[in-house]
Every structure is written in C-alpha cells, then in structure tokens.
C-alpha positions as CSV (number, residue, x, y, z in Angstrom):
1,X,-27.0,18.2,0.6
2,X,-24.3,20.1,-1.0
3,X,-24.0,19.9,-4.5
4,X,-20.8,18.2,-5.8
5,X,-20.3,16.1,-2.9
6,X,-20.3,12.2,-3.3
7,X,-18.7,9.4,-1.6
8,X,-15.9,9.1,-4.1
9,X,-15.0,12.7,-3.8
10,X,-15.0,12.5,-0.3
11,X,-12.9,9.5,0.0
12,X,-10.1,11.3,-2.6
13,X,-10.3,14.4,-0.1
14,X,-9.8,12.2,3.0
15,X,-6.9,10.5,1.1
16,X,-5.4,13.9,0.9
17,X,-6.1,14.7,4.5
18,X,-4.4,11.5,5.3
19,X,-1.5,12.4,3.6
20,X,-1.3,15.7,5.2
21,X,-2.4,14.8,8.7
22,X,-1.9,10.9,9.1
23,X,-4.6,8.4,8.6
24,X,-5.2,7.8,12.0
25,X,-6.5,11.6,12.4
26,X,-9.0,11.3,9.2
27,X,-12.7,11.5,10.6
28,X,-15.8,12.6,9.3
29,X,-15.6,15.7,11.4
30,X,-12.1,16.3,10.1
31,X,-13.4,16.2,6.2
32,X,-16.7,18.0,7.4
33,X,-14.3,21.3,8.4
34,X,-12.1,20.8,5.1
35,X,-15.3,21.0,2.9
36,X,-16.9,23.6,5.3
37,X,-20.1,21.7,5.8
38,X,-21.9,20.2,8.9
39,X,-21.0,17.0,9.6
40,X,-24.4,15.6,9.2
41,X,-24.6,16.4,5.6
42,X,-21.8,14.0,5.2
43,X,-23.8,11.1,6.4
44,X,-25.6,11.2,3.1
45,X,-22.7,9.9,1.6
46,X,-20.7,8.1,4.2
47,X,-22.2,5.7,7.0
48,X,-19.2,6.6,9.3
49,X,-15.7,7.4,10.0
50,X,-14.7,3.5,9.4
51,X,-16.8,3.8,6.2
52,X,-14.7,6.7,5.4
53,X,-11.5,5.0,6.5
54,X,-12.6,1.6,4.3
55,X,-13.1,4.1,1.5
56,X,-9.9,5.4,1.4
57,X,-7.9,2.0,2.0
58,X,-9.7,0.8,-1.0
59,X,-8.5,3.8,-3.2
60,X,-5.2,3.3,-2.1
61,X,-5.0,-0.1,-2.5
62,X,-6.3,0.6,-6.2
63,X,-3.7,3.2,-6.6
64,X,-0.9,1.0,-5.2
65,X,-2.1,-2.1,-7.7
66,X,-2.3,0.5,-11.1
67,X,1.5,1.7,-10.3
68,X,2.6,-2.1,-9.6
69,X,0.9,-3.1,-12.7
70,X,2.6,-0.3,-14.7
71,X,6.0,-1.2,-12.9
72,X,5.8,-4.9,-13.7
73,X,5.2,-4.4,-17.5
74,X,7.8,-6.6,-19.5
75,X,9.8,-7.1,-16.3
76,X,11.1,-10.5,-14.8
77,X,13.3,-11.8,-12.3
78,X,15.3,-9.4,-10.3
79,X,14.4,-6.5,-12.0
80,X,10.6,-7.3,-11.6
81,X,10.8,-7.6,-7.8
82,X,13.0,-4.2,-7.5
83,X,10.5,-2.3,-9.7
84,X,7.6,-3.7,-7.7
85,X,9.2,-2.8,-4.2
86,X,10.0,0.3,-5.7
87,X,6.5,0.9,-5.9
88,X,5.8,0.5,-2.3
89,X,8.3,2.6,-1.4
90,X,7.7,5.3,-3.6
91,X,4.1,5.5,-2.7
92,X,5.0,5.6,1.0
93,X,7.0,8.8,0.6
94,X,4.5,10.2,-1.8
95,X,1.6,9.3,0.3
96,X,2.3,8.5,3.6
97,X,-1.3,9.0,4.7
98,X,-2.4,6.4,1.8
99,X,0.1,3.8,2.5
100,X,-0.8,3.5,6.1
101,X,-4.5,3.6,4.8
102,X,-3.4,0.4,2.5
103,X,-2.6,-1.4,5.7
104,X,-6.1,-0.8,7.2
105,X,-8.0,-3.8,8.0
106,X,-10.9,-4.5,5.8
107,X,-13.9,-6.7,6.6
108,X,-13.8,-9.8,4.4
109,X,-16.3,-8.4,2.0
110,X,-14.4,-5.3,1.3
111,X,-11.3,-7.2,1.2
112,X,-12.6,-9.4,-1.3
113,X,-13.7,-6.3,-3.6
114,X,-10.6,-4.6,-2.8
115,X,-7.3,-4.5,-5.4
116,X,-5.6,-6.6,-2.6
117,X,-6.0,-9.7,-4.8
118,X,-4.2,-7.8,-7.6
119,X,-1.2,-7.0,-5.3
120,X,-1.1,-11.0,-4.5
121,X,-1.6,-12.1,-8.2
122,X,1.4,-9.7,-9.3
123,X,3.6,-10.9,-6.2
124,X,2.8,-14.5,-7.5
125,X,3.7,-13.4,-11.1
126,X,7.0,-12.0,-10.0
127,X,7.8,-15.4,-8.3
128,X,7.1,-17.3,-11.5
129,X,10.5,-16.4,-12.5
130,X,11.8,-18.5,-9.2
131,X,9.9,-21.3,-10.0
132,X,8.3,-21.9,-6.7
133,X,5.6,-24.3,-5.8
134,X,3.0,-24.2,-2.9
135,X,3.2,-24.1,-0.2
136,X,6.6,-22.2,-1.1
137,X,5.1,-19.6,-3.3
138,X,2.7,-18.2,-0.4
139,X,5.7,-18.3,2.2
140,X,7.4,-16.0,-0.3
141,X,4.4,-13.7,-0.7
142,X,4.4,-13.2,2.7
143,X,8.2,-12.7,2.9
144,X,8.2,-9.9,0.2
145,X,5.2,-8.1,1.9
146,X,6.6,-8.3,5.1
147,X,10.0,-7.1,3.9
148,X,8.9,-4.4,1.7
149,X,6.4,-3.1,4.3
150,X,8.9,-3.7,7.2
151,X,11.6,-1.6,5.6
152,X,9.6,1.2,4.4
153,X,7.7,1.3,7.8
154,X,11.1,1.8,9.4
155,X,12.5,4.2,6.9
156,X,9.4,6.3,7.3
157,X,10.0,6.5,10.9
158,X,13.4,7.8,10.5
159,X,14.7,4.4,11.6
160,X,17.7,4.8,9.2
161,X,18.5,8.2,9.2
162,X,21.3,8.6,11.7
163,X,23.8,6.2,10.5
164,X,25.6,5.2,7.3
165,X,25.5,3.5,4.9
166,X,22.6,5.4,3.2
167,X,19.2,4.1,3.2
168,X,19.3,3.6,-0.4
169,X,22.3,1.5,-0.5
170,X,20.7,-0.7,2.4
171,X,17.6,-0.8,0.0
172,X,19.4,-2.1,-2.9
173,X,21.4,-4.7,-0.9
174,X,18.0,-5.8,0.5
175,X,16.7,-6.3,-3.0
176,X,20.1,-8.4,-4.2
177,X,19.6,-10.6,-0.7
178,X,16.1,-11.4,-1.4
179,X,16.4,-12.3,-5.2
180,X,19.3,-14.5,-4.0
181,X,17.2,-16.2,-1.6
182,X,14.3,-16.4,-3.8
183,X,16.8,-18.1,-6.6
184,X,18.0,-20.4,-3.6
185,X,14.7,-21.0,-1.5
186,X,15.3,-23.7,1.1
187,X,13.9,-26.9,0.8
188,X,11.1,-28.2,3.5
C-alpha cells in the first residue's frame, strides 16, 4: 500500500483526470497509471471503477452544492434564479468531467447520502419567491434542472458556437423566460 493514498485522495485525482480526459475514461487502471502504482494497490482503497466513479460523482455534487449555497446567499427571485443557473454553467465550463460525474446515476443509498438533496432544497428555496405549491413546485424543480442541464450540455458540445447571437445573450434570455414562466405559472 502506497503511503498517502486514500479513497478521498483517489477520488480527487479521479475528478482531475475526468476534467482532463472525460468522466467516461476514468477507471481504476487509468488512476493507477497516474500514480505510477499497480492497479491491485488501489483496491485496498476502492472496490471497483464503479466505486471510483461514485466517489467522483459525490465529490462533484458536493462542490456544486457548496457553490450554489454561496451564490444564493442574500438573493431572491430572478437574481437567485440566474445566480444558481450560472453556478451550473460555470462549473461545467471549469470542470467538464466533474460536471458529467454529477449526472452519474447513483444507487439509492449513495443518492440519499449525496448532496443531491441540497440541490433540490436550494431550487425549492428559489421557487418560494414564486409562490408555487405542490405539485407545481416539483414540476418547476424538474423544469429548471432540465433547462439548466440541457442548455449547458448543448453549449459544451458546441451546439451554439456556429450562429449568432452569442450564447451568453441566449442564456440571459433563457433566464428571463424562466423567470417570466415561474411568475406566471399555468394553472392545471
């Protein structure tokens, strides 16, 4: 066992590797090459590549939640909505592999222990300013998550880079549209 290697250190190194080569390329073997150790030596800290990916996903969700909480402090309404959305977009740009990891399907136990619940609670906190009640609040949480992730994913794949207007202008308009929709949520 190599001194200094821990599951946490391996997850952080795996997150860095994901940002460099893509989350789908992160394996225990790739991580062992990074540390110049034998694959078998990492299995004293990790169960499998799936375990490694789960740990990276949990790390990414935690980082995103921390950024989201900081961005929401003292904000409400459209300002909070835009700040929260920008957290996801900025994180995806800075850490594309970690952002992909945040979408990794976790088993129910890992999901329950993850920062995913914090994301949902922060989104619901934003929505309190729009006076939505259940089940509309849940529908709106899903809408915002879909809009943020969809836009960010398309943008990261170059989907908006070949035409005017600039992607930032469209992002701003999308936030305007989401705010207007939330203020005028349709009756069932």
